[in-house]
C-alpha positions in Angstrom: -9.6 40.1 -120.0 -13.1 40.1 -121.6 -15.6 37.8 -120.0 -15.8 34.4 -121.5 -12.5 34.6 -123.2 -10.4 31.5 -122.9 -6.8 31.7 -121.7 -4.3 30.6 -124.5 -2.1 27.8 -123.1 1.1 27.6 -125.1 1.9 24.1 -123.6 -1.6 22.6 -124.2 -0.1 20.0 -126.6 1.6 18.3 -123.6 -1.8 17.4 -122.1 -2.5 15.1 -125.2 0.3 12.8 -124.0 -1.9 11.1 -121.4 -1.2 7.4 -122.3 -3.7 7.1 -125.1 -2.5 5.5 -128.3 -4.1 3.7 -131.4 -1.9 0.7 -130.6 -4.3 0.0 -127.5 -7.4 0.1 -129.7 -6.1 -2.0 -132.6 -3.6 -4.7 -131.2 -5.6 -6.9 -128.8 -3.2 -8.5 -126.3 -0.2 -6.6 -127.6 0.5 -4.6 -124.5 -0.1 -4.4 -120.7 -1.6 -1.3 -119.3 -0.5 0.5 -116.0 -1.7 3.3 -114.0 0.9 5.8 -113.1 1.7 8.3 -110.2 3.6 11.5 -110.1 7.3 11.5 -108.9 8.1 14.6 -106.9 11.4 16.4 -106.7 12.3 15.6 -110.3 14.7 18.0 -112.2 14.9 18.7 -115.9 18.5 18.4 -117.0 18.1 18.4 -120.7 15.3 19.4 -123.2 15.6 19.3 -127.0 14.0 22.5 -128.1 14.5 21.9 -131.9 12.8 18.5 -131.6 10.0 19.9 -129.5 9.3 22.5 -132.1 9.2 20.0 -134.9 6.9 17.7 -132.9 4.7 20.7 -132.0 5.0 20.5 -128.2 6.3 24.2 -128.2 5.7 27.0 -130.6 8.0 27.9 -133.5 9.2 31.1 -131.8 9.6 29.7 -128.3 13.0 30.7 -126.9 15.6 28.0 -126.1 14.8 28.5 -122.4 13.1 26.3 -119.9 10.4 28.8 -118.8 8.4 28.1 -115.5 5.5 27.1 -117.7 7.5 24.8 -119.9 9.2 23.2 -116.9 5.8 22.6 -115.3 4.4 21.0 -118.5 7.5 18.7 -118.9 7.3 17.5 -115.3 3.5 17.2 -115.3 3.7 15.0 -118.3 6.9 12.9 -117.8 7.9 12.8 -114.2 5.9 9.7 -113.6 6.2 6.2 -112.4 3.9 3.3 -113.1 2.1 1.4 -110.3 3.1 -2.2 -111.1 2.0 -5.6 -110.0 4.4 -5.6 -107.0 3.0 -2.4 -105.8 -0.6 -3.8 -106.0 0.4 -7.0 -104.2 2.0 -5.0 -101.5 -0.7 -2.5 -101.0 1.0 0.6 -102.0 -1.1 3.7 -101.2 -1.2 6.5 -103.8 -3.1 9.7 -103.1 -5.7 10.8 -105.6 -3.8 14.0 -106.3 -0.6 11.9 -107.2 -2.4 9.3 -109.4 -2.7 10.3 -113.0 -6.1 9.8 -114.8 -4.8 7.9 -117.8 -3.1 4.5 -118.2 0.2 3.8 -119.9 1.1 0.8 -122.0 4.3 -1.4 -122.0 4.2 -3.1 -125.4 5.0 -6.8 -126.0 7.9 -7.6 -128.4 10.4 -10.4 -128.9 13.5 -10.2 -126.7 16.2 -12.8 -127.2 17.5 -12.5 -123.7 14.3 -14.0 -122.4 14.0 -17.8 -121.6 12.4 -19.5 -124.5 12.2 -18.0 -127.9 8.6 -17.1 -128.3 8.5 -13.9 -126.2 5.4 -14.9 -124.2 6.5 -12.6 -121.4 8.7 -10.1 -123.1 8.5 -6.5 -124.1 8.9 -3.0 -122.5 10.5 -4.0 -119.2 11.2 -0.5 -117.9 9.4 1.8 -120.4 5.9 3.0 -121.2 4.4 4.9 -124.1 3.2 8.4 -123.2 1.2 8.6 -126.3 1.4 10.3 -129.8 1.1 13.8 -131.1 0.2 14.9 -134.8 1.5 18.1 -136.3 1.5 19.3 -139.9 0.6 15.8 -141.2 3.2 14.0 -139.3 2.5 11.8 -136.2 5.1 11.2 -133.5 5.3 8.5 -130.8 6.6 9.5 -127.5 7.8 7.0 -124.9 9.8 7.1 -121.6 12.4 4.8 -120.2 13.1 4.4 -116.5 9.4 4.7 -115.4 9.3 1.5 -113.4 9.7 -2.2 -113.8 6.8 -4.2 -115.6 6.3 -7.9 -115.6 7.5 -8.0 -119.2 11.2 -7.6 -117.9 13.7 -10.4 -118.4 14.0 -10.9 -114.7 10.3 -11.8 -114.2 10.4 -14.0 -117.3 13.3 -15.9 -115.9 12.3 -16.1 -112.2 8.5 -15.8 -112.3 8.8 -13.2 -109.5 7.5 -9.6 -109.5 9.8 -6.9 -108.6 9.8 -3.6 -106.9 11.0 -0.6 -109.0 14.4 0.4 -108.0 15.4 -3.0 -106.4 19.0 -4.2 -106.6 18.1 -7.9 -106.6 17.7 -8.6 -110.3 19.5 -7.8 -113.4 17.2 -6.4 -116.1 14.5 -6.1 -113.4 15.1 -2.8 -111.6 12.9 -0.7 -113.9 15.2 2.3 -113.8 17.6 4.2 -116.1 20.6 6.3 -115.7 21.6 9.9 -116.8 24.6 8.3 -118.6 22.2 6.2 -120.7 20.1 9.2 -121.5 23.1 11.4 -122.7 24.6 8.5 -124.6 21.4 8.0 -126.5 21.1 11.8 -127.0 24.6 12.1 -128.5 24.2 9.1 -130.9 20.7 9.9 -132.0 21.5 13.5 -132.8 24.6 12.6 -134.6 22.7 10.1 -136.6 19.9 12.7 -137.4 22.3 15.4 -138.5 23.9 12.9 -140.9 20.5 12.0 -142.4 20.2 8.6 -140.7 16.6 8.3 -139.3 16.3 7.2 -135.7 14.4 7.6 -132.5 15.6 10.8 -130.8 15.9 12.1 -127.2 13.3 14.6 -126.3 14.1 15.2 -122.5 16.3 13.8 -119.8 14.9 14.1 -116.2 16.7 13.4 -113.0 14.8 11.8 -110.1 15.7 12.6 -106.5 17.1 9.1 -106.1 19.7 10.0 -108.8 18.1 7.8 -111.6 16.8 9.2 -114.7 13.6 9.2 -116.9 14.7 9.4 -120.5 12.1 10.6 -122.9 12.2 9.6 -126.6 10.4 10.5 -129.8 10.1 8.9 -133.2 7.9 9.0 -136.2 6.9 5.3 -135.8 8.1 3.4 -132.8 6.7 0.1 -133.9 9.8 -2.1 -134.4 10.3 -5.5 -136.1 10.3 -7.2 -132.7 6.7 -6.0 -132.3 6.0 -8.3 -135.4 8.2 -11.1 -134.4 6.6 -11.8 -131.0 3.2 -12.5 -132.5 4.8 -14.4 -135.5 6.6 -16.7 -133.1 3.3 -17.4 -131.2 1.3 -17.9 -134.4 -1.0 -15.2 -133.4 -2.1 -14.2 -136.8 -4.8 -11.6 -135.8 -2.4 -9.7 -133.6 0.4 -9.9 -136.2 -1.9 -8.5 -138.9 -3.1 -5.7 -136.5 0.5 -4.6 -135.8 1.3 -4.7 -139.6 -1.8 -2.6 -140.5 -0.9 -0.1 -137.7 2.7 0.2 -138.9 1.7 0.7 -142.6 -1.1 3.2 -141.8 1.5 5.3 -139.8 4.1 5.1 -142.6 1.5 6.2 -145.2 0.0 8.9 -143.2 3.4 10.4 -142.3 4.3 10.4 -146.1 7.2 8.0 -145.5 5.5 5.4 -147.9 3.2 6.0 -150.8 -0.3 4.8 -150.6 -0.4 1.0 -151.1 -2.9 -1.4 -152.6 -5.1 -3.5 -150.5 -5.2 -7.4 -150.1 -2.2 -9.6 -150.4 -0.4 -7.0 -152.5 -0.3 -4.7 -149.5 1.7 -7.2 -147.5 4.0 -8.1 -150.3 4.9 -4.4 -150.7 5.5 -4.3 -146.9 8.0 -7.2 -147.1 9.9 -5.8 -150.0 10.0 -2.3 -148.5 11.3 -3.5 -145.1 13.9 -5.6 -147.0 15.3 -2.7 -148.9 15.2 -0.6 -145.7 17.3 -3.1 -143.7 19.6 -3.7 -146.7 20.2 0.2 -147.0 20.6 0.5 -143.2 23.3 -2.2 -143.0 25.2 -0.9 -145.9 25.0 2.7 -144.5 26.4 1.4 -141.1 29.1 -0.6 -142.9 30.1 2.4 -145.0 30.2 4.9 -142.2 32.0 2.4 -139.8 29.2 2.8 -137.2 28.9 -0.9 -136.2 
């Protein structure tokens, strides 16, 4: 190799999924941030090659085979667990080589199974956002479920206690996921996708050495209505506006919505578009006997 020539890493896009996300910069108070550590002994049991190509994580001509380089990239990026409040309070020691450099957010959103109806302590209870990636004019959000219990879980909201990841003491407070959940979501989301129904899709399913799973998901925009509702219920107008602006910006940049006017007209178009979207969704599910 000529001196000074850089080695071409075909899996370099994975390195961008380091916990960074514009949500952190634009929605003040809309999330909790967690450091994370690597989980050894994890196995890749499923990888969605067509989706990975579409996102841009692997090259167009990459074979449908988990090469050693791809396996290493998947595990380095997704075989992680957050260091949560329980860990800090109980003095968990994490070596520097196992601690990842970035931090990962658990977003706040409204969950009706929480006590109260304002969502002050609700959101991603066992998931984190790995980040986002842009390819050919489309940005994708990537998140992982089963990466540890956060204090936004329903169990903490109900009891006021912090929980250790993997505990058996609290429903909705274990922070784990199962392989069955991962494959159920995979089958349903791919069925929806192939029938022209847009949805979040499964990118990878990992099996931890304790038998639990880390289920990795991808979507063109993972901001949901519940991300709006939590700030609306709390009369937090700045956060509500920030979520709305971020959501609209993504929809426009991805080409899913046309460019929209500024001012109050912008929010009027948002409301009308979302109403039509939900009406179409309900009609589609009714027609196809999905729900």
